Wavefront OBJ file of the C-alpha trace (Angstrom):
o trace
v 109.437 98.824 92.434
v 108.235 98.115 96.034
v 104.910 99.276 95.101
v 104.778 96.416 92.345
v 106.006 94.016 94.908
v 103.529 94.960 97.713
v 100.578 95.098 95.290
v 101.713 91.472 93.895
v 102.492 90.076 97.612
v 98.806 91.151 98.661
v 97.172 89.793 95.501
v 99.141 86.526 95.760
v 97.982 86.342 99.538
v 94.457 87.243 98.721
v 94.569 84.693 95.812
v 95.830 81.838 98.055
v 93.009 82.011 100.496
v 90.961 78.743 99.993
v 87.260 79.638 99.524
v 85.082 76.611 99.701
v 84.765 73.402 102.135
v 88.118 74.008 103.940
v 87.218 77.784 104.771
v 83.793 76.905 105.682
v 84.683 73.897 107.928
v 87.881 74.862 109.687
v 87.674 78.738 109.732
v 89.202 81.643 108.331
v 92.203 81.396 110.595
v 93.395 78.356 109.112
v 93.201 79.946 105.650
v 95.352 82.641 106.633
v 97.820 80.674 108.213
v 98.013 78.592 105.221
v 98.269 81.775 102.961
v 101.106 83.246 105.456
v 103.128 80.246 104.898
v 102.768 80.622 101.238
v 103.425 84.378 101.247
v 106.949 83.400 103.372
v 107.764 80.808 100.717
v 107.207 83.391 98.037
v 109.432 86.060 99.915
v 112.103 83.526 100.140
v 111.984 82.499 96.687
v 112.283 86.167 95.531
v 115.332 86.612 97.960
v 116.935 83.249 96.646
v 116.383 84.526 93.113
v 117.988 87.710 93.451
v 120.908 85.981 95.311
v 121.093 83.448 92.407
v 120.769 86.241 89.496
v 123.797 88.152 91.262
v 125.864 85.216 91.375
v 125.105 84.237 88.007
v 125.764 87.866 86.682
v 129.435 87.614 88.032
v 130.409 84.243 86.847
v 130.166 83.848 83.148
v 132.254 80.340 83.256
v 129.366 78.893 85.704
v 126.722 79.800 83.298
v 128.732 78.214 80.330
v 129.191 75.129 82.378
v 125.627 74.802 83.436
v 124.247 75.613 79.794
v 126.701 72.892 78.579
v 125.443 70.588 81.030
v 121.696 70.885 80.363
v 122.557 70.586 76.748
v 124.239 67.432 77.263
v 121.283 66.370 79.268
v 118.792 67.317 76.424
v 120.900 65.498 73.835
v 120.945 62.095 76.101
v 116.977 62.523 76.643
v 116.404 63.368 73.100
v 118.502 60.206 72.145
v 117.526 57.628 74.358
v 115.104 54.819 73.493
v 111.691 55.031 75.151
v 110.859 52.403 77.816
v 108.275 49.732 77.196
v 105.261 50.523 78.709
v 103.630 48.427 81.833
v 100.614 46.212 81.237
v 97.557 47.685 82.534
v 96.981 45.038 85.330
v 100.819 45.323 86.192
v 101.100 47.911 89.129
v 104.573 48.283 90.858
v 102.885 48.942 94.301
v 99.655 47.017 94.282
v 97.102 49.577 93.511
v 96.554 52.839 91.776
v 95.398 54.003 95.193
v 98.729 52.910 96.782
v 100.820 54.478 94.018
v 98.666 57.755 94.493
v 99.469 57.832 98.198
v 103.163 57.292 97.498
v 103.312 60.022 95.061
v 101.671 62.515 97.315
v 104.087 61.561 99.936
v 107.076 62.232 98.014
v 105.626 65.445 96.679
v 107.426 68.531 98.697
v 104.040 70.789 98.284
l 1 2 3 4 5 6 7 8 9 10 11 12 13 14 15 16 17 18 19 20 21 22 23 24 25 26 27 28 29 30 31 32 33 34 35 36 37 38 39 40 41 42 43 44 45 46 47 48 49 50 51 52 53 54 55 56 57 58 59 60 61 62 63 64 65 66 67 68 69 70 71 72 73 74 75 76 77 78 79 80 81 82 83 84 85 86 87 88 89 90 91 92 93 94 95 96 97 98 99 100 101 102 103 104 105 106 107 108 109
C-alpha cells in the first residue's frame, strides 16, 4: 500500500509542475514550490479522509442522519421552481469582468 501511495504522490507532484509560460518566466523554483504546496494539500486530504472514514464506520446513526439530510436536500432542490433568468444586459456587479473578479476572489483554490 505504501508503494502505491509513493508512486501516486510522485506522479501527482510531477503532474502539478506547470510547464509553460510560468515555468519559463519565473523559474523552476516557483513551480516546485507550487507543487509542494499541492502535495501537502493532498497529504492533508488523505489524512482527513482516513479520519472521517474511521469516524463514519463506527457511527451508524450519524451516517443515517447525513443520508436523510442529503435526501431531503435533494427533494427540495428537485421540487423547487427555477428562478427567472436575468436579461442579457442586466448584470448585478456592473460588468462580466467585475463578476469574474468577484468569483475568482471567492474561490478558495
